C-alpha positions as CSV (number, residue, x, y, z in Angstrom):
1,M,-26.5,-1.3,2.5
2,L,-22.7,-1.5,2.0
3,V,-23.0,0.1,-1.5
4,S,-25.1,2.8,-0.1
5,T,-22.5,3.5,2.6
6,R,-19.7,3.7,0.1
7,T,-21.7,6.0,-2.1
8,S,-22.5,8.2,0.8
9,R,-18.8,8.4,1.8
10,T,-17.7,9.1,-1.8
11,L,-20.2,11.9,-2.1
12,T,-19.2,13.3,1.2
13,T,-15.5,13.2,0.2
14,I,-16.2,14.9,-3.1
15,A,-18.3,17.6,-1.4
16,T,-15.5,18.2,1.1
17,V,-12.9,18.5,-1.6
18,L,-15.1,21.0,-3.6
19,V,-15.7,23.1,-0.5
20,G,-12.0,23.0,0.3
21,I,-11.1,24.2,-3.2
22,Y,-13.7,26.9,-3.0
23,F,-12.1,28.3,0.2
24,L,-8.5,27.9,-1.0
25,L,-9.1,29.4,-4.5
26,P,-8.7,33.0,-3.4
27,I,-5.5,32.2,-1.5
28,I,-4.1,30.3,-4.5
29,W,-5.0,33.2,-6.8
30,V,-3.4,35.9,-4.6
31,T,-0.2,33.7,-4.2
32,I,0.2,33.3,-7.9
33,A,-0.8,36.9,-8.7
34,S,1.8,38.2,-6.2
35,T,4.6,36.9,-8.5
36,K,3.4,38.9,-11.6
37,N,4.1,42.4,-12.8
38,N,1.3,44.8,-13.8
39,T,1.2,43.6,-17.4
40,D,1.1,39.9,-16.6
41,L,-1.4,40.6,-13.8
42,F,-4.1,41.5,-16.3
43,G,-2.7,39.8,-19.4
44,T,-2.2,36.2,-18.2
45,F,-4.4,33.4,-16.8
46,G,-5.0,34.2,-13.1
47,L,-4.4,30.7,-11.8
48,W,-1.1,30.1,-13.5
49,F,2.3,31.7,-13.2
50,S,3.7,34.1,-15.8
51,G,6.8,33.4,-17.9
52,Q,9.0,35.6,-15.6
53,P,7.9,35.4,-11.9
54,Q,9.2,38.3,-9.9
55,L,8.1,37.8,-6.4
56,L,11.3,39.2,-4.8
57,E,11.1,42.3,-6.9
58,N,7.5,42.9,-6.0
59,L,8.3,42.4,-2.3
60,G,11.1,45.0,-2.6
61,S,8.8,47.5,-4.2
62,L,6.2,46.8,-1.5
63,F,8.4,47.4,1.4
64,S,10.1,50.5,-0.1
65,Y,7.1,52.3,-1.6
66,N,6.3,55.6,0.1
67,G,9.0,55.3,2.6
68,G,8.1,51.8,3.7
69,I,4.6,52.7,4.8
70,Y,3.5,49.1,4.4
71,L,5.7,48.0,7.3
72,R,4.2,50.7,9.4
73,W,0.7,49.4,8.5
74,M,1.7,45.9,9.4
75,L,3.1,47.0,12.7
76,N,-0.2,48.9,13.4
77,S,-2.2,45.8,12.6
78,A,0.0,43.7,14.9
79,V,-0.6,46.1,17.7
80,Y,-4.3,46.4,17.1
81,A,-4.9,42.7,16.7
82,G,-2.3,41.4,19.2
83,V,-2.9,43.7,22.1
84,G,-6.7,44.0,21.4
85,A,-7.2,40.2,21.2
86,A,-5.1,39.5,24.3
87,L,-6.9,42.0,26.5
88,A,-10.3,41.1,25.0
89,T,-9.6,37.4,25.8
90,I,-8.8,38.1,29.4
91,I,-11.8,40.4,29.9
92,A,-14.2,37.9,28.2
93,T,-12.8,35.0,30.1
94,A,-13.1,36.8,33.5
95,A,-16.7,37.8,32.7
96,G,-17.7,34.4,31.5
97,Y,-16.1,32.8,34.6
98,A,-18.0,35.2,36.8
99,F,-21.3,34.4,35.1
100,A,-20.7,30.7,35.4
101,K,-19.4,30.5,39.0
102,F,-21.0,33.3,40.9
103,E,-24.7,34.0,41.6
104,F,-25.6,37.7,41.9
105,R,-28.7,39.8,41.3
106,G,-29.3,40.6,37.6
107,S,-26.8,38.1,36.3
108,D,-29.3,36.5,33.8
109,L,-30.3,40.0,32.5
110,M,-26.7,41.1,32.1
111,F,-25.8,37.9,30.3
112,G,-28.8,38.3,28.0
113,I,-27.5,41.8,27.2
114,V,-24.1,40.3,26.4
115,L,-25.7,37.8,24.1
116,G,-27.7,40.6,22.4
117,G,-24.3,42.2,21.7
118,V,-23.4,39.2,19.5
119,L,-26.4,40.0,17.3
120,V,-25.6,43.7,16.8
121,P,-23.7,44.3,13.5
122,G,-20.5,46.3,13.5
123,T,-21.9,48.7,10.9
124,A,-24.7,49.8,13.4
125,L,-22.1,50.7,16.0
126,A,-19.6,52.5,13.8
127,L,-21.2,56.0,13.9
128,P,-22.0,55.9,17.7
129,L,-18.4,54.8,18.4
130,Y,-17.0,57.6,16.3
131,L,-19.2,60.2,18.0
132,L,-18.2,58.9,21.4
133,A,-14.5,58.8,20.5
134,S,-14.7,62.4,19.2
135,Q,-16.2,63.7,22.4
136,L,-13.5,61.9,24.4
137,G,-10.8,63.3,22.1
138,L,-9.7,59.9,21.0
139,A,-10.7,60.1,17.3
140,N,-7.8,59.6,14.9
141,T,-5.7,57.9,17.5
142,M,-4.7,54.2,18.1
143,W,-7.0,54.2,21.1
144,S,-10.1,54.7,19.0
145,V,-9.4,51.3,17.3
146,L,-8.0,49.5,20.3
147,I,-10.7,50.3,22.9
148,P,-13.7,49.0,20.9
149,S,-11.7,45.9,20.1
150,L,-11.6,44.9,23.8
151,L,-15.3,43.8,23.7
152,C,-15.9,40.3,22.7
153,P,-19.5,39.1,23.5
154,F,-19.0,35.8,21.8
155,G,-15.9,35.2,24.1
156,V,-18.0,35.9,27.2
157,Y,-20.6,33.3,26.0
158,L,-17.9,30.7,25.2
159,A,-16.1,31.3,28.5
160,R,-19.3,30.9,30.5
161,V,-20.2,27.6,28.7
162,Y,-16.7,26.2,29.1
163,A,-16.2,27.3,32.7
164,S,-19.5,25.7,33.6
165,S,-18.4,22.3,32.3
166,A,-14.6,22.3,32.7
167,V,-14.1,24.0,36.1
168,P,-15.5,21.9,38.9
169,D,-17.1,23.7,41.8
170,E,-15.5,21.2,44.2
171,L,-12.0,22.3,43.1
172,L,-12.8,26.0,43.6
173,E,-14.3,25.3,47.1
174,A,-11.1,23.3,48.0
175,A,-9.0,26.3,46.9
176,R,-11.1,28.6,49.1
177,I,-10.7,26.3,52.1
178,D,-6.9,26.4,51.6
179,G,-7.1,30.2,51.9
180,A,-6.8,31.3,48.3
181,G,-8.6,34.5,47.3
182,E,-11.0,34.7,44.3
183,A,-8.4,36.5,42.2
184,A,-5.8,33.8,42.9
185,I,-8.3,31.0,42.2
186,F,-9.1,32.6,38.8
187,W,-5.6,33.2,37.7
188,R,-3.9,30.0,39.1
189,V,-6.7,27.5,38.8
190,A,-9.5,28.5,36.4
191,L,-7.4,30.0,33.6
192,R,-5.3,26.8,33.3
193,M,-8.4,24.7,33.0
194,M,-10.0,27.1,30.5
195,T,-7.0,27.2,28.1
196,P,-8.9,25.9,25.0
197,A,-11.6,28.5,25.5
198,L,-8.9,31.2,25.9
199,V,-7.1,30.2,22.7
200,T,-10.3,29.9,20.8
201,T,-11.4,33.4,21.9
202,F,-8.0,34.8,21.1
203,L,-8.0,33.4,17.6
204,F,-11.5,34.6,16.8
205,Q,-10.8,38.1,18.1
206,F,-7.3,38.3,16.5
207,V,-8.7,37.4,13.1
208,S,-11.7,39.7,13.5
209,I,-9.5,42.7,14.5
210,W,-6.8,42.0,11.8
211,N,-9.5,41.9,9.1
212,N,-11.5,44.9,10.5
213,Y,-11.8,47.6,7.9
214,L,-14.9,49.6,8.8
215,L,-13.8,50.7,12.3
216,S,-10.4,52.0,11.2
217,L,-12.1,53.7,8.2
218,V,-14.4,55.6,10.5
219,M,-11.9,56.4,13.2
220,L,-8.7,57.2,11.4
221,A,-7.6,60.0,9.1
222,N,-3.8,59.8,9.5
223,D,-2.4,57.2,7.1
224,E,0.5,56.4,9.5
225,L,-2.1,54.9,11.9
226,Y,-3.8,52.8,9.3
227,P,-4.0,49.0,9.6
228,L,-3.2,46.8,6.6
229,T,-6.9,46.5,5.6
230,L,-7.4,50.2,5.3
231,G,-4.0,50.9,3.8
232,L,-4.4,48.3,1.0
233,A,-7.9,49.6,0.3
234,T,-6.5,53.1,0.0
235,W,-3.9,51.9,-2.5
236,F,-6.5,50.2,-4.6
237,Q,-8.6,53.3,-4.8
238,Y,-5.6,55.3,-6.2
239,A,-4.5,52.5,-8.6
240,D,-6.1,54.1,-11.6
241,R,-3.8,57.0,-11.2
242,E,-0.7,55.0,-10.3
243,P,-1.0,51.5,-11.9
244,I,1.9,50.0,-9.9
245,L,-0.5,50.1,-6.9
246,Y,-2.5,47.2,-8.4
247,T,0.5,45.0,-8.1
248,L,1.4,46.3,-4.6
249,T,-2.1,45.8,-3.4
250,V,-2.0,42.2,-4.5
251,V,1.4,41.5,-3.0
252,G,0.5,43.3,0.2
253,S,-2.6,41.1,0.5
254,F,-0.5,38.0,0.1
255,V,2.0,39.2,2.8
256,A,-0.9,40.1,5.1
257,I,-2.2,36.5,5.0
258,I,1.1,35.0,6.3
259,P,0.9,36.3,9.9
260,L,-2.7,35.0,10.2
261,A,-1.7,31.6,8.8
262,L,1.2,31.3,11.2
263,I,-0.7,32.3,14.3
264,I,-3.6,30.0,13.5
265,L,-1.3,27.0,12.8
266,S,0.8,27.5,15.9
267,L,-2.2,28.1,18.3
268,Q,-4.2,25.3,16.7
269,G,-1.7,22.7,18.0
270,F,-1.8,24.3,21.4
271,W,-5.6,24.3,21.3
272,R,-5.7,20.6,20.3
273,S,-3.4,19.7,23.1
274,G,-5.6,21.6,25.5
275,L,-8.6,19.8,24.4
276,T,-6.8,16.4,24.8
277,E,-5.6,17.4,28.3
278,G,-9.2,18.4,29.3
279,G,-10.5,15.1,27.9
280,V,-8.0,13.0,29.9
281,K,-8.8,15.0,33.1
282,G,-12.5,14.4,32.6
């Protein structure tokens, strides 16, 4: 029995390591490739450095190419993802809290429609969203990307589940007896107890918006409004005519990973502390 347990643990460890390598391999490749010039990018082994790494030179070319358009794309992505994820988190949390703590006619039907939204692929909504944005005069503006990003059906579901278990009805009733209004109860009591759900929703939505390519492709025609995903894809399409764009696309992809890694690592610690706090309170 002991041998069987050790074998099982060994196999589990090996499988975990292999899966970890599988997910880290693209990041390792793009990190190494970002230090190469065009010749070395295609002429050397992809998972090892070239004889003359030139990451700083590549970064200089990246930030200066076409008047520094890459920095504009990065700022656009930060606005789309940061503002969109923050507002989407508040909206989803408020909706999930309402579904969990209030009884009203049609709530089950409405929540079922929200869950149905989780199953609808983004590709099916791209054309209707574009037609609607065109009729409203919002096409080819930042609003055409921001407004659709405010909807997060998964966040509503997560907030409802978390509010049902983490926010006691007795505490809400005590706040009402003390004279607090529903808005004050939500902002001052419920939100603090739902912190892990808020952070989780924010992370999911931030990464989703940051990596969203299709919505911006459909909505935007002005390259100064592009996010990083669309801008880098555009560079890659023209790389056959201007080979330096191969290197710039790789280096740009490497730089685009850094904000995601930083925000995930910083909020992950906050998320864990929130879970621990909730566990102690429970």
